[in-house]
Each structure stands twice: as structure tokens, then as C-alpha cells.
Chimera marker file (.cmm) of the C-alpha trace (Angstrom):
<marker_set name="trace">
<marker id="1" x="-88.387" y="-84.846" z="-177.985" r="1" g="1" b="0" radius="0.5"/>
<marker id="2" x="-86.964" y="-85.938" z="-174.615" r="1" g="1" b="0" radius="0.5"/>
<marker id="3" x="-83.458" y="-84.734" z="-175.557" r="1" g="1" b="0" radius="0.5"/>
<marker id="4" x="-84.871" y="-81.385" z="-176.697" r="1" g="1" b="0" radius="0.5"/>
<marker id="5" x="-86.609" y="-80.974" z="-173.349" r="1" g="1" b="0" radius="0.5"/>
<marker id="6" x="-83.376" y="-81.784" z="-171.483" r="1" g="1" b="0" radius="0.5"/>
<marker id="7" x="-81.422" y="-79.296" z="-173.566" r="1" g="1" b="0" radius="0.5"/>
<marker id="8" x="-83.850" y="-76.464" z="-172.958" r="1" g="1" b="0" radius="0.5"/>
<marker id="9" x="-84.015" y="-77.341" z="-169.254" r="1" g="1" b="0" radius="0.5"/>
<marker id="10" x="-80.202" y="-77.199" z="-169.067" r="1" g="1" b="0" radius="0.5"/>
<marker id="11" x="-80.185" y="-73.863" z="-170.863" r="1" g="1" b="0" radius="0.5"/>
<marker id="12" x="-82.646" y="-72.419" z="-168.350" r="1" g="1" b="0" radius="0.5"/>
<marker id="13" x="-80.500" y="-73.598" z="-165.451" r="1" g="1" b="0" radius="0.5"/>
<marker id="14" x="-77.415" y="-72.024" z="-167.021" r="1" g="1" b="0" radius="0.5"/>
<marker id="15" x="-79.206" y="-68.709" z="-167.560" r="1" g="1" b="0" radius="0.5"/>
<marker id="16" x="-80.536" y="-68.828" z="-163.989" r="1" g="1" b="0" radius="0.5"/>
<marker id="17" x="-77.020" y="-69.421" z="-162.622" r="1" g="1" b="0" radius="0.5"/>
<marker id="18" x="-75.648" y="-66.643" z="-164.811" r="1" g="1" b="0" radius="0.5"/>
<marker id="19" x="-78.331" y="-64.273" z="-163.504" r="1" g="1" b="0" radius="0.5"/>
<marker id="20" x="-77.470" y="-65.158" z="-159.919" r="1" g="1" b="0" radius="0.5"/>
<marker id="21" x="-73.752" y="-64.767" z="-160.618" r="1" g="1" b="0" radius="0.5"/>
<marker id="22" x="-74.365" y="-61.329" z="-162.136" r="1" g="1" b="0" radius="0.5"/>
<marker id="23" x="-76.494" y="-60.247" z="-159.179" r="1" g="1" b="0" radius="0.5"/>
<marker id="24" x="-73.905" y="-61.509" z="-156.688" r="1" g="1" b="0" radius="0.5"/>
<marker id="25" x="-71.087" y="-59.700" z="-158.515" r="1" g="1" b="0" radius="0.5"/>
<marker id="26" x="-73.011" y="-56.423" z="-158.710" r="1" g="1" b="0" radius="0.5"/>
<marker id="27" x="-73.824" y="-56.552" z="-155.009" r="1" g="1" b="0" radius="0.5"/>
<marker id="28" x="-70.232" y="-57.491" z="-154.152" r="1" g="1" b="0" radius="0.5"/>
<marker id="29" x="-68.949" y="-54.500" z="-156.128" r="1" g="1" b="0" radius="0.5"/>
<marker id="30" x="-71.409" y="-52.139" z="-154.434" r="1" g="1" b="0" radius="0.5"/>
<marker id="31" x="-70.201" y="-53.342" z="-151.040" r="1" g="1" b="0" radius="0.5"/>
<marker id="32" x="-66.510" y="-53.249" z="-151.947" r="1" g="1" b="0" radius="0.5"/>
<marker id="33" x="-66.627" y="-49.776" z="-153.466" r="1" g="1" b="0" radius="0.5"/>
<marker id="34" x="-68.664" y="-48.438" z="-150.532" r="1" g="1" b="0" radius="0.5"/>
<marker id="35" x="-66.092" y="-49.814" z="-148.097" r="1" g="1" b="0" radius="0.5"/>
<marker id="36" x="-63.151" y="-48.430" z="-150.094" r="1" g="1" b="0" radius="0.5"/>
<marker id="37" x="-64.760" y="-44.991" z="-150.370" r="1" g="1" b="0" radius="0.5"/>
<marker id="38" x="-65.979" y="-44.866" z="-146.761" r="1" g="1" b="0" radius="0.5"/>
<marker id="39" x="-69.639" y="-44.768" z="-147.744" r="1" g="1" b="0" radius="0.5"/>
<marker id="40" x="-72.536" y="-46.200" z="-145.746" r="1" g="1" b="0" radius="0.5"/>
<marker id="41" x="-74.744" y="-48.437" z="-147.925" r="1" g="1" b="0" radius="0.5"/>
<marker id="42" x="-78.475" y="-48.765" z="-147.488" r="1" g="1" b="0" radius="0.5"/>
<marker id="43" x="-79.817" y="-52.338" z="-147.344" r="1" g="1" b="0" radius="0.5"/>
<marker id="44" x="-79.417" y="-53.657" z="-150.888" r="1" g="1" b="0" radius="0.5"/>
<marker id="45" x="-82.796" y="-54.779" z="-152.203" r="1" g="1" b="0" radius="0.5"/>
<marker id="46" x="-84.081" y="-54.904" z="-155.764" r="1" g="1" b="0" radius="0.5"/>
<marker id="47" x="-86.485" y="-52.047" z="-154.967" r="1" g="1" b="0" radius="0.5"/>
<marker id="48" x="-83.784" y="-49.738" z="-153.581" r="1" g="1" b="0" radius="0.5"/>
<marker id="49" x="-83.567" y="-46.506" z="-155.560" r="1" g="1" b="0" radius="0.5"/>
<marker id="50" x="-79.957" y="-46.060" z="-156.686" r="1" g="1" b="0" radius="0.5"/>
<marker id="51" x="-80.166" y="-42.436" z="-155.554" r="1" g="1" b="0" radius="0.5"/>
<marker id="52" x="-80.796" y="-43.718" z="-152.006" r="1" g="1" b="0" radius="0.5"/>
<marker id="53" x="-78.121" y="-46.440" z="-152.033" r="1" g="1" b="0" radius="0.5"/>
<marker id="54" x="-75.475" y="-44.376" z="-150.251" r="1" g="1" b="0" radius="0.5"/>
<marker id="55" x="-73.114" y="-44.315" z="-153.248" r="1" g="1" b="0" radius="0.5"/>
<marker id="56" x="-72.192" y="-41.093" z="-155.021" r="1" g="1" b="0" radius="0.5"/>
<marker id="57" x="-71.454" y="-40.597" z="-158.716" r="1" g="1" b="0" radius="0.5"/>
<marker id="58" x="-67.759" y="-41.436" z="-158.309" r="1" g="1" b="0" radius="0.5"/>
<marker id="59" x="-68.693" y="-44.714" z="-156.619" r="1" g="1" b="0" radius="0.5"/>
<marker id="60" x="-71.088" y="-45.594" z="-159.435" r="1" g="1" b="0" radius="0.5"/>
<marker id="61" x="-68.399" y="-44.845" z="-161.997" r="1" g="1" b="0" radius="0.5"/>
<marker id="62" x="-66.010" y="-47.194" z="-160.192" r="1" g="1" b="0" radius="0.5"/>
<marker id="63" x="-68.689" y="-49.903" z="-159.960" r="1" g="1" b="0" radius="0.5"/>
<marker id="64" x="-69.498" y="-49.620" z="-163.682" r="1" g="1" b="0" radius="0.5"/>
<marker id="65" x="-65.822" y="-49.811" z="-164.699" r="1" g="1" b="0" radius="0.5"/>
<marker id="66" x="-65.213" y="-52.854" z="-162.485" r="1" g="1" b="0" radius="0.5"/>
<marker id="67" x="-68.325" y="-54.618" z="-163.752" r="1" g="1" b="0" radius="0.5"/>
<marker id="68" x="-67.266" y="-53.957" z="-167.339" r="1" g="1" b="0" radius="0.5"/>
<marker id="69" x="-63.921" y="-55.568" z="-166.515" r="1" g="1" b="0" radius="0.5"/>
<marker id="70" x="-65.655" y="-58.529" z="-164.851" r="1" g="1" b="0" radius="0.5"/>
<marker id="71" x="-68.272" y="-59.191" z="-167.533" r="1" g="1" b="0" radius="0.5"/>
<marker id="72" x="-66.629" y="-57.726" z="-170.617" r="1" g="1" b="0" radius="0.5"/>
<marker id="73" x="-69.745" y="-55.700" z="-171.442" r="1" g="1" b="0" radius="0.5"/>
<marker id="74" x="-70.961" y="-52.168" z="-170.877" r="1" g="1" b="0" radius="0.5"/>
<marker id="75" x="-74.759" y="-52.265" z="-170.920" r="1" g="1" b="0" radius="0.5"/>
<marker id="76" x="-74.896" y="-48.473" z="-170.907" r="1" g="1" b="0" radius="0.5"/>
<marker id="77" x="-73.168" y="-48.070" z="-174.271" r="1" g="1" b="0" radius="0.5"/>
<marker id="78" x="-76.434" y="-48.690" z="-176.158" r="1" g="1" b="0" radius="0.5"/>
<marker id="79" x="-78.045" y="-45.493" z="-177.405" r="1" g="1" b="0" radius="0.5"/>
<marker id="80" x="-81.601" y="-46.601" z="-176.645" r="1" g="1" b="0" radius="0.5"/>
<marker id="81" x="-81.021" y="-47.549" z="-173.001" r="1" g="1" b="0" radius="0.5"/>
<marker id="82" x="-82.152" y="-45.297" z="-170.189" r="1" g="1" b="0" radius="0.5"/>
<marker id="83" x="-80.247" y="-45.335" z="-166.927" r="1" g="1" b="0" radius="0.5"/>
<marker id="84" x="-81.760" y="-47.669" z="-164.313" r="1" g="1" b="0" radius="0.5"/>
<marker id="85" x="-83.587" y="-46.236" z="-161.307" r="1" g="1" b="0" radius="0.5"/>
<marker id="86" x="-83.476" y="-49.144" z="-158.849" r="1" g="1" b="0" radius="0.5"/>
<marker id="87" x="-80.828" y="-51.677" z="-157.901" r="1" g="1" b="0" radius="0.5"/>
<marker id="88" x="-82.984" y="-54.371" z="-159.509" r="1" g="1" b="0" radius="0.5"/>
<marker id="89" x="-83.041" y="-52.375" z="-162.765" r="1" g="1" b="0" radius="0.5"/>
<marker id="90" x="-79.258" y="-51.921" z="-162.567" r="1" g="1" b="0" radius="0.5"/>
<marker id="91" x="-78.701" y="-55.655" z="-162.065" r="1" g="1" b="0" radius="0.5"/>
<marker id="92" x="-81.138" y="-56.378" z="-164.903" r="1" g="1" b="0" radius="0.5"/>
<marker id="93" x="-79.065" y="-54.257" z="-167.296" r="1" g="1" b="0" radius="0.5"/>
<marker id="94" x="-76.045" y="-56.471" z="-166.665" r="1" g="1" b="0" radius="0.5"/>
<marker id="95" x="-78.076" y="-59.692" z="-166.778" r="1" g="1" b="0" radius="0.5"/>
<marker id="96" x="-79.505" y="-58.709" z="-170.157" r="1" g="1" b="0" radius="0.5"/>
<marker id="97" x="-76.124" y="-57.627" z="-171.521" r="1" g="1" b="0" radius="0.5"/>
<marker id="98" x="-74.427" y="-60.834" z="-170.329" r="1" g="1" b="0" radius="0.5"/>
<marker id="99" x="-76.925" y="-63.049" z="-172.231" r="1" g="1" b="0" radius="0.5"/>
<link id1="1" id2="2" r="1" g="1" b="0" radius="0.2"/>
<link id1="2" id2="3" r="1" g="1" b="0" radius="0.2"/>
<link id1="3" id2="4" r="1" g="1" b="0" radius="0.2"/>
<link id1="4" id2="5" r="1" g="1" b="0" radius="0.2"/>
<link id1="5" id2="6" r="1" g="1" b="0" radius="0.2"/>
<link id1="6" id2="7" r="1" g="1" b="0" radius="0.2"/>
<link id1="7" id2="8" r="1" g="1" b="0" radius="0.2"/>
<link id1="8" id2="9" r="1" g="1" b="0" radius="0.2"/>
<link id1="9" id2="10" r="1" g="1" b="0" radius="0.2"/>
<link id1="10" id2="11" r="1" g="1" b="0" radius="0.2"/>
<link id1="11" id2="12" r="1" g="1" b="0" radius="0.2"/>
<link id1="12" id2="13" r="1" g="1" b="0" radius="0.2"/>
<link id1="13" id2="14" r="1" g="1" b="0" radius="0.2"/>
<link id1="14" id2="15" r="1" g="1" b="0" radius="0.2"/>
<link id1="15" id2="16" r="1" g="1" b="0" radius="0.2"/>
<link id1="16" id2="17" r="1" g="1" b="0" radius="0.2"/>
<link id1="17" id2="18" r="1" g="1" b="0" radius="0.2"/>
<link id1="18" id2="19" r="1" g="1" b="0" radius="0.2"/>
<link id1="19" id2="20" r="1" g="1" b="0" radius="0.2"/>
<link id1="20" id2="21" r="1" g="1" b="0" radius="0.2"/>
<link id1="21" id2="22" r="1" g="1" b="0" radius="0.2"/>
<link id1="22" id2="23" r="1" g="1" b="0" radius="0.2"/>
<link id1="23" id2="24" r="1" g="1" b="0" radius="0.2"/>
<link id1="24" id2="25" r="1" g="1" b="0" radius="0.2"/>
<link id1="25" id2="26" r="1" g="1" b="0" radius="0.2"/>
<link id1="26" id2="27" r="1" g="1" b="0" radius="0.2"/>
<link id1="27" id2="28" r="1" g="1" b="0" radius="0.2"/>
<link id1="28" id2="29" r="1" g="1" b="0" radius="0.2"/>
<link id1="29" id2="30" r="1" g="1" b="0" radius="0.2"/>
<link id1="30" id2="31" r="1" g="1" b="0" radius="0.2"/>
<link id1="31" id2="32" r="1" g="1" b="0" radius="0.2"/>
<link id1="32" id2="33" r="1" g="1" b="0" radius="0.2"/>
<link id1="33" id2="34" r="1" g="1" b="0" radius="0.2"/>
<link id1="34" id2="35" r="1" g="1" b="0" radius="0.2"/>
<link id1="35" id2="36" r="1" g="1" b="0" radius="0.2"/>
<link id1="36" id2="37" r="1" g="1" b="0" radius="0.2"/>
<link id1="37" id2="38" r="1" g="1" b="0" radius="0.2"/>
<link id1="38" id2="39" r="1" g="1" b="0" radius="0.2"/>
<link id1="39" id2="40" r="1" g="1" b="0" radius="0.2"/>
<link id1="40" id2="41" r="1" g="1" b="0" radius="0.2"/>
<link id1="41" id2="42" r="1" g="1" b="0" radius="0.2"/>
<link id1="42" id2="43" r="1" g="1" b="0" radius="0.2"/>
<link id1="43" id2="44" r="1" g="1" b="0" radius="0.2"/>
<link id1="44" id2="45" r="1" g="1" b="0" radius="0.2"/>
<link id1="45" id2="46" r="1" g="1" b="0" radius="0.2"/>
<link id1="46" id2="47" r="1" g="1" b="0" radius="0.2"/>
<link id1="47" id2="48" r="1" g="1" b="0" radius="0.2"/>
<link id1="48" id2="49" r="1" g="1" b="0" radius="0.2"/>
<link id1="49" id2="50" r="1" g="1" b="0" radius="0.2"/>
<link id1="50" id2="51" r="1" g="1" b="0" radius="0.2"/>
<link id1="51" id2="52" r="1" g="1" b="0" radius="0.2"/>
<link id1="52" id2="53" r="1" g="1" b="0" radius="0.2"/>
<link id1="53" id2="54" r="1" g="1" b="0" radius="0.2"/>
<link id1="54" id2="55" r="1" g="1" b="0" radius="0.2"/>
<link id1="55" id2="56" r="1" g="1" b="0" radius="0.2"/>
<link id1="56" id2="57" r="1" g="1" b="0" radius="0.2"/>
<link id1="57" id2="58" r="1" g="1" b="0" radius="0.2"/>
<link id1="58" id2="59" r="1" g="1" b="0" radius="0.2"/>
<link id1="59" id2="60" r="1" g="1" b="0" radius="0.2"/>
<link id1="60" id2="61" r="1" g="1" b="0" radius="0.2"/>
<link id1="61" id2="62" r="1" g="1" b="0" radius="0.2"/>
<link id1="62" id2="63" r="1" g="1" b="0" radius="0.2"/>
<link id1="63" id2="64" r="1" g="1" b="0" radius="0.2"/>
<link id1="64" id2="65" r="1" g="1" b="0" radius="0.2"/>
<link id1="65" id2="66" r="1" g="1" b="0" radius="0.2"/>
<link id1="66" id2="67" r="1" g="1" b="0" radius="0.2"/>
<link id1="67" id2="68" r="1" g="1" b="0" radius="0.2"/>
<link id1="68" id2="69" r="1" g="1" b="0" radius="0.2"/>
<link id1="69" id2="70" r="1" g="1" b="0" radius="0.2"/>
<link id1="70" id2="71" r="1" g="1" b="0" radius="0.2"/>
<link id1="71" id2="72" r="1" g="1" b="0" radius="0.2"/>
<link id1="72" id2="73" r="1" g="1" b="0" radius="0.2"/>
<link id1="73" id2="74" r="1" g="1" b="0" radius="0.2"/>
<link id1="74" id2="75" r="1" g="1" b="0" radius="0.2"/>
<link id1="75" id2="76" r="1" g="1" b="0" radius="0.2"/>
<link id1="76" id2="77" r="1" g="1" b="0" radius="0.2"/>
<link id1="77" id2="78" r="1" g="1" b="0" radius="0.2"/>
<link id1="78" id2="79" r="1" g="1" b="0" radius="0.2"/>
<link id1="79" id2="80" r="1" g="1" b="0" radius="0.2"/>
<link id1="80" id2="81" r="1" g="1" b="0" radius="0.2"/>
<link id1="81" id2="82" r="1" g="1" b="0" radius="0.2"/>
<link id1="82" id2="83" r="1" g="1" b="0" radius="0.2"/>
<link id1="83" id2="84" r="1" g="1" b="0" radius="0.2"/>
<link id1="84" id2="85" r="1" g="1" b="0" radius="0.2"/>
<link id1="85" id2="86" r="1" g="1" b="0" radius="0.2"/>
<link id1="86" id2="87" r="1" g="1" b="0" radius="0.2"/>
<link id1="87" id2="88" r="1" g="1" b="0" radius="0.2"/>
<link id1="88" id2="89" r="1" g="1" b="0" radius="0.2"/>
<link id1="89" id2="90" r="1" g="1" b="0" radius="0.2"/>
<link id1="90" id2="91" r="1" g="1" b="0" radius="0.2"/>
<link id1="91" id2="92" r="1" g="1" b="0" radius="0.2"/>
<link id1="92" id2="93" r="1" g="1" b="0" radius="0.2"/>
<link id1="93" id2="94" r="1" g="1" b="0" radius="0.2"/>
<link id1="94" id2="95" r="1" g="1" b="0" radius="0.2"/>
<link id1="95" id2="96" r="1" g="1" b="0" radius="0.2"/>
<link id1="96" id2="97" r="1" g="1" b="0" radius="0.2"/>
<link id1="97" id2="98" r="1" g="1" b="0" radius="0.2"/>
<link id1="98" id2="99" r="1" g="1" b="0" radius="0.2"/>
</marker_set>
């Protein structure tokens, strides 16, 4: 029983780190693409509406392609997935796809 508890505790830590790594990478890509495209980003919070982020559709396309290269997944390829509205939703799509 003690070993089982340790294993599940370790798994939670790994998932937590993975979630933080995904969030950090998404935010880094937003910032990098904005800088490359000369766009002014709004403060990046989970509640920020993507429409109000300061990125245009070309920027989002670049971000999505780069994140697919980084993580090896495209969370938007599923037929039953609706496009996220907030930055937190966007990050969540990649966190869910990476698990």
C-alpha cells in the first residue's frame, strides 16, 4: 500500500510538471510570435480572451504549428473539439492532448 501511494504521488508530480511545462511553452510561443510579427500582447492571464490577446489569425497559425512541433500533437485535429475562447482554455487543450 505504501509503494502504491508513492507511485501515484510521483505520477501526480509528473503530470503537474508536464502541465507547467506546457503552459510555459505556450506562453513563450505567444511572446516569441508577437515579437517576430511586431504585435503588442495583452497581459497573458488564463482569463484573457484570445480575441483580445493582440495576436491575429496568422500569429495563431504560427503558434499552433510551433506547438505541434514542440509537443508532437495537434489538439485541434479532433472532430468533437471546439476552439478555445480564453488563453487558459487554449493551454488546457495542449495539456489534455499531451497526457
